TORMIDO-90309 format. One line per field, with one value per residue (C-alpha): residue number from 1; x, y, z. Coordinates in Angstrom, 2 decimals. Example, Ala and Ser with C-alpha at 12.3 -4.5 7.8 and 13.67 -1.06 7.14 Angstrom:
BEGIN
tivex (1	2);
px (12.30	13.67);
py (-4.50	-1.06);
pz (7.80	7.14);
END
This chain:
BEGIN
tivex (1	2	3	4	5	6	7	8	9	10	11	12	13	14	15	16	17	18	19	20	21	22	23	24	25	26	27	28	29	30	31	32	33	34	35	36	37	38	39	40	41	42	43	44	45	46	47	48	49	50	51	52	53	54	55	56	57	58	59	60	61	62	63	64	65	66	67	68	69	70	71	72	73	74	75	76	77	78	79	80	81	82	83	84	85	86	87	88	89	90	91	92	93	94	95	96	97	98	99	100	101	102	103	104	105	106	107	108	109	110	111	112	113	114	115	116	117	118	119	120	121	122	123	124	125	126	127	128	129	130	131	132	133	134	135	136	137	138	139	140	141	142	143	144	145	146	147	148	149	150	151	152	153	154	155	156	157	158	159	160	161	162	163	164	165	166	167	168	169	170	171	172	173	174	175	176	177	178	179	180	181	182	183	184	185	186	187	188	189	190	191	192	193	194	195	196	197	198	199	200	201	202	203	204	205	206	207	208	209	210	211	212	213	214	215	216	217	218	219	220	221	222	223	224	225	226	227	228	229	230	231	232	233	234	235	236	237	238	239	240	241	242	243	244	245	246	247	248	249	250	251	252	253	254	255	256	257	258	259	260	261	262	263	264	265	266	267	268	269	270	271	272	273	274	275	276	277	278	279	280	281	282	283	284	285	286	287	288	289	290	291	292	293	294	295	296	297	298	299	300	301	302	303	304	305	306	307	308	309	310	311	312	313	314	315	316	317	318	319	320	321	322	323	324	325	326	327	328	329	330	331	332	333	334	335	336	337	338	339	340	341	342	343	344	345	346	347	348	349	350	351	352	353	354	355	356	357	358	359	360	361	362	363	364	365	366	367	368	369	370	371	372	373	374	375	376	377	378	379	380	381	382	383	384	385	386	387	388	389	390	391	392	393	394	395	396	397	398	399	400	401	402	403	404	405	406	407	408	409	410	411	412	413	414	415	416	417	418	419	420	421	422	423	424	425	426	427	428	429	430	431	432	433	434	435	436	437	438	439	440	441	442	443	444	445	446	447	448	449	450	451	452	453	454	455	456	457	458	459	460	461	462	463	464	465	466	467	468	469	470	471	472	473	474	475	476	477	478	479	480	481	482	483	484	485	486	487	488	489	490	491	492	493	494	495	496	497	498	499	500	501	502	503	504	505	506	507	508	509	510	511	512	513	514	515	516	517	518	519	520	521	522);
px (0.00	1.24	2.35	-0.32	-3.00	-1.55	-1.61	-5.16	-6.41	-5.94	-9.39	-9.57	-9.35	-7.18	-4.33	-1.25	-2.44	-1.86	0.74	4.28	6.65	9.12	12.62	15.60	16.44	12.87	11.99	10.67	6.96	6.78	7.46	4.74	2.23	2.96	2.81	-0.60	-1.90	-0.59	-2.09	-5.45	-5.59	-4.90	-7.52	-10.13	-9.55	-9.60	-12.41	-13.23	-14.70	-17.07	-18.26	-18.87	-16.87	-14.44	-15.60	-14.00	-15.91	-19.28	-22.29	-25.53	-25.64	-25.87	-22.28	-19.87	-16.07	-13.27	-9.75	-7.98	-4.29	-2.00	1.76	3.70	5.85	4.16	7.53	7.79	4.27	5.56	7.22	5.80	2.01	-0.19	-3.89	-6.35	-9.58	-12.79	-16.40	-19.67	-23.41	-25.23	-27.58	-31.07	-32.72	-35.63	-36.31	-39.47	-41.80	-40.06	-37.56	-34.22	-31.64	-28.18	-25.49	-22.44	-20.17	-19.62	-16.20	-15.60	-12.54	-13.01	-9.59	-6.71	-4.21	-4.79	-8.58	-10.51	-13.62	-14.68	-17.87	-18.89	-21.35	-23.57	-24.28	-26.97	-29.23	-29.07	-32.06	-29.88	-28.09	-30.95	-31.51	-27.82	-27.83	-30.73	-28.68	-25.12	-23.27	-21.65	-17.99	-15.49	-11.96	-8.93	-6.10	-2.60	-1.19	-4.57	-6.22	-5.72	-4.33	-0.61	-0.73	1.99	3.30	5.81	5.71	4.37	0.72	1.30	3.74	1.27	0.87	-2.49	-2.30	-2.09	0.12	0.90	-0.14	1.78	0.62	4.07	6.47	9.74	13.09	13.33	9.95	10.92	14.05	11.95	9.56	12.44	13.87	10.47	9.99	13.40	12.65	9.23	10.63	13.25	10.58	8.56	11.42	12.45	8.95	7.64	10.86	12.10	9.03	7.30	8.58	5.89	3.05	2.20	-0.67	0.27	0.26	-3.13	-4.35	-2.90	-4.51	-7.82	-7.49	-6.76	-9.82	-11.90	-10.81	-11.40	-14.98	-15.54	-16.03	-14.81	-14.95	-14.82	-17.47	-15.61	-16.29	-13.40	-13.59	-10.77	-7.45	-9.46	-9.89	-6.13	-5.50	-8.84	-7.39	-4.22	-6.40	-8.11	-4.69	-3.28	-6.38	-8.80	-10.46	-11.15	-13.40	-17.18	-18.19	-16.13	-17.11	-14.43	-15.82	-13.84	-10.83	-7.09	-5.16	-3.25	-0.82	2.61	4.00	1.47	1.83	2.19	4.14	2.35	-1.02	-0.57	0.34	-2.80	-4.81	-3.69	-4.92	-8.29	-8.66	-8.17	-11.11	-13.31	-12.30	-13.53	-16.84	-17.31	-16.55	-18.99	-21.73	-20.99	-21.14	-24.56	-25.73	-24.18	-27.47	-27.04	-23.30	-22.17	-18.80	-18.96	-20.98	-18.19	-15.64	-12.92	-14.71	-15.21	-11.49	-10.68	-12.91	-11.05	-7.67	-8.84	-9.71	-6.41	-4.43	-6.43	-5.84	-2.10	-2.05	-4.36	-5.40	-9.07	-9.49	-5.71	-5.76	-7.01	-4.44	-4.08	-3.14	-6.28	-8.40	-6.96	-7.47	-11.11	-11.84	-10.05	-13.11	-15.16	-13.20	-14.29	-17.98	-20.37	-22.25	-19.61	-20.31	-23.10	-21.38	-17.96	-19.40	-21.42	-18.35	-16.27	-19.06	-19.52	-15.79	-15.46	-18.46	-16.81	-17.96	-15.09	-16.92	-18.26	-14.83	-13.10	-15.61	-15.05	-11.32	-9.95	-7.95	-9.54	-7.02	-9.12	-8.54	-4.76	-3.80	-6.10	-4.89	-1.24	-1.85	-3.70	-0.90	1.74	-0.01	-0.55	3.13	4.43	2.19	2.75	6.50	6.90	4.71	6.73	9.82	9.68	11.99	14.87	16.05	14.48	15.15	12.53	9.90	10.64	10.54	7.31	5.36	6.53	5.30	2.05	1.31	1.19	-1.99	-3.25	-2.25	-5.04	-3.66	-0.33	2.15	0.12	-0.07	3.69	4.45	2.19	4.15	7.67	8.81	8.82	11.77	13.80	12.30	15.12	13.74	13.60	10.73	8.85	7.97	4.19	2.35	1.12	-2.61	-4.03	-6.54	-7.61	-11.03	-12.54	-9.89	-11.97	-15.71	-17.06	-16.04	-18.34	-16.49	-18.21	-16.82	-17.84	-16.59	-15.20	-13.88	-10.89	-9.32	-9.27	-9.39	-11.70	-8.79	-8.11	-11.53	-10.98	-7.56	-8.87	-11.76	-9.24	-7.07	-9.79	-11.25	-15.03	-15.48	-18.39	-17.96	-20.82	-20.08	-21.92	-21.70	-20.82	-20.50	-17.52	-18.45	-15.77	-17.44	-20.77	-22.11	-24.93	-25.06	-27.70	-27.76	-30.63	-29.32	-25.91	-27.53	-29.77	-26.68	-25.00	-28.02	-28.58	-24.93	-24.56	-28.03	-28.67	-25.24	-26.58	-23.78	-24.59	-23.42	-19.63	-19.96	-23.08	-23.86	-26.05	-27.16	-25.60	-27.22	-28.79	-26.49	-26.77	-29.10	-27.48	-27.68	-27.39	-24.77	-26.05);
py (0.00	3.47	5.80	8.35	5.72	4.79	8.41	8.97	5.78	7.36	8.93	10.53	14.09	12.99	12.09	12.32	9.30	7.10	8.95	8.76	11.68	11.15	10.08	12.17	11.63	10.49	10.11	13.21	13.73	11.81	14.91	16.81	14.01	14.10	17.92	17.87	15.45	17.68	20.82	19.11	17.95	21.49	22.92	20.39	21.46	25.19	25.26	28.52	31.47	32.87	36.43	39.66	40.08	42.96	46.16	45.24	41.94	43.55	41.25	40.42	39.61	35.91	36.00	35.16	35.24	33.71	32.34	28.99	28.65	26.44	25.88	27.79	24.67	21.35	19.73	22.06	22.14	23.89	26.65	29.79	29.77	31.70	32.50	31.79	33.77	31.73	32.71	30.88	31.09	28.47	25.98	27.44	24.13	24.98	23.85	25.72	24.94	21.68	21.21	19.78	18.08	19.63	17.58	19.50	22.02	22.38	23.96	25.67	26.91	28.98	28.37	30.60	29.99	33.33	33.56	34.04	32.12	34.48	35.54	32.00	31.51	34.27	32.04	30.36	33.29	32.26	30.06	27.26	26.93	27.22	23.46	22.90	25.92	24.39	21.33	22.63	25.38	27.11	27.74	29.81	30.82	32.69	30.20	30.90	34.02	35.40	38.51	38.59	35.03	35.80	37.83	37.55	40.38	40.45	44.12	47.43	47.61	51.29	50.25	47.96	48.85	50.52	50.62	51.09	48.11	46.06	42.44	41.17	37.76	37.28	39.34	40.80	39.82	43.20	42.74	39.25	40.63	43.24	40.58	38.33	41.21	41.89	38.19	38.02	41.16	39.85	36.51	38.34	40.65	37.73	36.70	40.28	41.34	38.08	36.43	32.90	31.66	32.03	28.51	27.12	28.45	25.43	23.21	20.37	22.78	24.06	20.46	20.12	23.41	22.01	19.09	21.43	23.49	20.31	19.55	23.13	22.95	19.83	17.60	14.01	13.85	16.67	17.71	19.84	21.53	22.90	24.76	25.29	25.26	24.16	20.82	20.29	20.55	18.83	15.88	16.14	16.03	12.89	11.30	12.36	11.98	9.57	8.39	12.01	12.56	12.44	13.91	15.82	17.77	18.76	21.31	22.31	20.16	20.79	17.89	16.35	14.34	15.21	15.55	18.34	20.34	23.26	24.11	21.78	22.47	26.11	25.23	23.07	25.95	28.25	25.73	25.46	29.24	29.40	27.02	29.00	32.29	30.76	29.88	33.50	34.76	32.27	33.42	37.07	36.31	34.67	37.98	40.25	42.14	43.25	43.92	44.47	42.85	40.32	37.38	34.82	34.02	35.34	38.66	39.06	38.37	41.13	43.53	42.64	43.14	46.50	47.61	46.30	48.28	51.44	51.10	50.64	53.96	55.80	54.12	54.49	56.95	57.04	53.75	50.92	49.55	46.15	44.49	45.70	44.70	41.19	40.94	41.95	39.53	36.72	36.71	35.40	32.17	31.70	32.59	33.07	35.55	38.02	37.51	40.09	42.90	42.34	42.17	45.32	47.19	46.20	47.23	50.58	51.30	50.63	52.91	55.76	55.30	54.11	54.49	50.89	49.48	51.77	50.72	47.04	46.96	49.95	49.75	49.68	51.36	50.52	46.81	47.11	45.68	42.68	42.06	42.23	39.86	37.39	37.32	36.93	33.86	32.44	32.79	31.45	28.37	27.38	28.03	26.09	23.19	21.68	21.86	24.46	24.80	27.05	27.68	30.60	28.63	26.06	28.70	30.56	27.41	26.03	29.28	30.39	27.11	27.23	30.84	29.86	27.88	29.46	33.13	34.52	33.67	31.90	34.68	36.46	33.11	32.65	36.09	35.38	32.24	33.22	34.20	30.45	30.04	32.25	31.21	31.41	28.75	24.93	23.36	20.20	17.09	16.92	14.16	11.35	11.36	7.87	6.13	2.48	0.80	1.25	3.73	6.88	7.62	8.35	11.82	13.84	15.46	18.20	19.48	21.39	19.86	23.13	24.66	26.84	27.48	23.81	21.75	18.74	16.30	17.20	15.91	12.66	12.18	12.89	10.49	7.78	8.49	8.65	5.16	5.09	8.71	9.83	12.30	14.56	16.32	19.33	18.67	21.35	24.01	25.87	27.65	27.50	26.30	24.67	23.51	25.72	27.54	27.74	24.04	22.31	18.84	19.52	21.02	17.98	15.76	18.17	18.32	14.56	13.93	16.50	16.11	12.39	10.90	9.62	9.06	9.24	6.71	6.67	8.80	10.93	13.78	16.88	18.91	22.39	25.34	27.96	30.42	34.03	36.36	39.26	42.71	45.63	48.34	51.25);
pz (0.00	-0.81	1.97	1.04	1.65	5.01	6.10	4.90	6.56	9.98	9.51	12.97	14.19	17.13	14.87	17.03	18.96	15.95	13.84	15.09	14.67	11.82	12.69	11.69	8.05	7.25	3.57	1.77	2.44	5.71	7.79	5.91	6.50	10.20	10.17	8.51	11.15	13.95	12.39	11.81	15.44	16.65	14.30	15.44	19.04	18.27	15.70	13.92	15.82	13.22	13.65	11.78	8.61	8.06	6.42	3.10	3.11	2.56	2.71	4.50	8.20	7.40	6.07	8.87	8.82	10.83	10.52	10.63	11.50	9.39	9.37	6.76	6.34	7.10	7.71	10.73	12.23	15.35	13.36	11.78	11.47	9.02	9.17	6.37	6.26	6.06	5.35	5.97	5.52	7.55	5.93	5.67	6.54	4.23	0.68	-0.22	2.67	3.51	6.33	5.21	7.48	7.56	5.80	7.00	5.30	1.55	1.02	-2.32	-4.17	-7.37	-8.91	-9.89	-8.44	-6.74	-6.56	-3.32	-2.42	0.38	-1.39	-2.39	0.50	-0.95	-3.94	-1.88	-2.82	-6.49	-7.46	-8.88	-5.54	-3.05	-2.64	-1.89	0.46	2.37	3.34	3.59	5.34	2.37	3.19	1.22	2.05	0.78	0.17	1.46	-0.15	-1.24	0.19	3.98	4.10	4.46	1.24	-1.37	-3.53	-6.36	-7.35	-6.11	-7.28	-8.09	-10.82	-12.62	-16.28	-16.72	-20.49	-23.28	-24.15	-27.26	-27.86	-30.88	-32.09	-33.65	-31.50	-32.74	-31.26	-29.58	-27.92	-26.77	-25.11	-23.32	-21.98	-20.88	-18.84	-17.29	-16.42	-14.71	-12.70	-11.71	-10.50	-8.42	-7.07	-5.69	-3.43	-2.59	-1.55	-0.05	1.15	0.66	2.53	-0.85	-1.65	0.68	-1.48	-3.59	-4.68	-2.36	0.60	-0.56	-0.35	3.15	4.18	2.98	5.38	8.27	7.30	7.27	10.81	11.99	10.66	12.75	9.73	9.93	6.14	3.61	1.11	-1.43	-4.75	-6.75	-10.03	-12.52	-10.60	-7.55	-9.31	-9.36	-5.65	-5.11	-7.02	-4.92	-1.81	-3.11	-3.60	-0.23	1.97	0.24	3.45	4.45	1.41	1.82	-1.54	-4.08	-7.20	-9.71	-12.17	-15.31	-14.72	-14.89	-16.40	-13.43	-15.55	-14.06	-17.59	-18.23	-15.00	-15.75	-18.89	-21.31	-19.75	-20.69	-24.28	-24.48	-23.07	-25.88	-28.46	-26.69	-26.53	-30.29	-30.74	-28.38	-30.02	-33.29	-31.57	-30.52	-34.02	-35.54	-33.14	-33.95	-37.65	-37.22	-35.76	-38.37	-38.71	-35.10	-34.97	-38.55	-37.88	-40.72	-41.96	-41.51	-38.81	-41.11	-41.61	-37.86	-37.38	-39.87	-37.93	-34.75	-36.44	-37.80	-34.27	-32.96	-35.57	-34.87	-31.11	-31.69	-33.53	-31.12	-27.85	-26.96	-24.12	-23.91	-21.97	-24.20	-26.62	-28.30	-24.99	-23.25	-26.26	-26.18	-22.42	-22.68	-25.50	-23.69	-21.43	-24.37	-24.07	-20.47	-20.56	-23.45	-21.22	-22.40	-26.09	-26.56	-24.67	-26.24	-29.75	-29.08	-27.78	-30.82	-33.15	-31.44	-31.48	-35.21	-35.79	-33.88	-30.27	-28.01	-24.70	-24.36	-25.18	-22.68	-19.99	-20.66	-21.42	-19.54	-16.31	-12.86	-10.50	-7.44	-8.16	-8.70	-5.30	-5.69	-9.25	-8.22	-5.33	-7.57	-10.11	-7.39	-5.97	-9.45	-10.25	-6.95	-6.95	-10.56	-10.44	-7.19	-8.28	-11.09	-13.29	-16.07	-19.08	-18.07	-21.61	-23.48	-26.67	-25.59	-24.86	-28.08	-30.22	-28.72	-28.69	-32.14	-33.60	-31.68	-32.58	-36.27	-35.62	-32.37	-32.41	-30.23	-26.78	-27.27	-26.59	-23.90	-22.12	-22.50	-21.04	-18.06	-17.21	-18.29	-14.75	-14.02	-16.41	-14.07	-10.74	-8.15	-5.81	-5.96	-7.92	-6.95	-8.85	-9.29	-7.45	-9.68	-8.84	-9.16	-6.90	-6.95	-6.62	-3.17	-2.06	-2.63	-2.67	-6.16	-7.36	-9.64	-12.56	-14.59	-17.89	-21.00	-24.21	-25.62	-22.39	-23.23	-19.83	-18.82	-22.02	-22.00	-22.14	-18.49	-17.46	-19.35	-17.75	-14.25	-14.82	-15.74	-12.72	-10.03	-9.86	-9.56	-10.64	-12.81	-15.68	-16.79	-20.09	-21.46	-25.19	-27.74	-25.02	-23.63	-20.42	-17.72	-14.53	-15.35	-11.98	-10.71	-14.06	-16.79	-17.73	-15.89	-16.81	-15.26	-12.17	-11.74	-11.58	-9.15	-6.84	-6.88	-6.00	-3.23	-1.71	-2.12	-2.82	-6.12	-8.63	-12.36	-14.92	-15.32	-18.47	-18.86	-21.23	-21.24	-24.23	-24.38	-22.64	-24.89	-26.62	-25.47	-27.31	-29.18	-27.61	-30.05	-29.45	-27.38);
END
């Protein structure tokens, strides 16, 4: 039996009674397993003192906040501690006029790395979530490094570029040299501003933190829902603590194959974004009478390129250049809810009205600190998690080739991740997630077939690796995060699983949700 299984089989909150401290010179990982057990025992004893949320965490009185303490380094559970902020809305206990028994806490992570789940509990007010909110305390939290949870920083938020900026699909050598210099400076800045402790901000530590949070909530077994990146450390949790899982939903799934984490996953993502960008252009072309951007995908692309060239010559509002245009339209790859407003803004701009585009693509100085923090956590976690190519030649070769067939996101994705080529701290080897029959309760996997941010192959791979899991696919759709969304078929599977423990067939499908209706430019 694997060591991870032995650790998980403890299955008790009073863990030090059955887990011996590691001897000097213990194998890698054993000290962290012991440290997690120690931290979970402490958290179970302390609990979480929920109370009124801080002023910047605005919400109704039903939203409560608290903190849970975790070790910075699980190999040293008695060393430096950090606090993670946690939020909760208690189960309503009512489904319509019917009383509903409480089933415990449902912990949610929205992804990132670098995103906060502190506002998640408010989702219980949304109609699609009310049945789940009747039976579960909805629990969100800010993972280590995010928000108030021992926040990371890699540069002064005041120095963030607020536009306009370029976004060459096929960058020059001079531009590449500029971005290499910026990536090196950013990687150095992470250590200079956050210290060498930044090496402890990783996916495997996020999974360990999740187990401590479970214990602090008083749950013997965890009910968890992770979306996007949250699916990756959710899968790590399933590998490390299988007997601590009650129910688990992985929605829009990162490919956990160690060979893919993270460099090749990002290349695959650029290919998937190209497909989804084509879907948006096809939809826009079908509504040419509304937008006037072209009757084919190719004509819509030419309209976009015309806007990009015009913005390069004269930024809209002095702040929106090609980089901001590309960033705004990247959203169309995540959610088709954005399609009508982005098409309308592009149409208005080309007809002489830049205001909608400036509103949608312009900078938001009030969010600069949050944006900088999110990117810092993203960089630290992904760089720490896995080996990355250290040679610029590899990055240049792979992205130059890829940009010939997938120009929309390839280079912007490369620039986002390039600091990992120059990361000054040790990198880990990703855990090989793989569970065997009977080791883990059935996991529910949700995925859209044309998801750009987490390509569908990741869901298939996770389904293969987690024995007994069930995969629900939304066919011919590409929304990122489909649970609790507009698809009633998907939501029926989600409700049945979380509320009744009913697991669908190993591979089930749902028809796509309806496409958005066009909204004319205003």
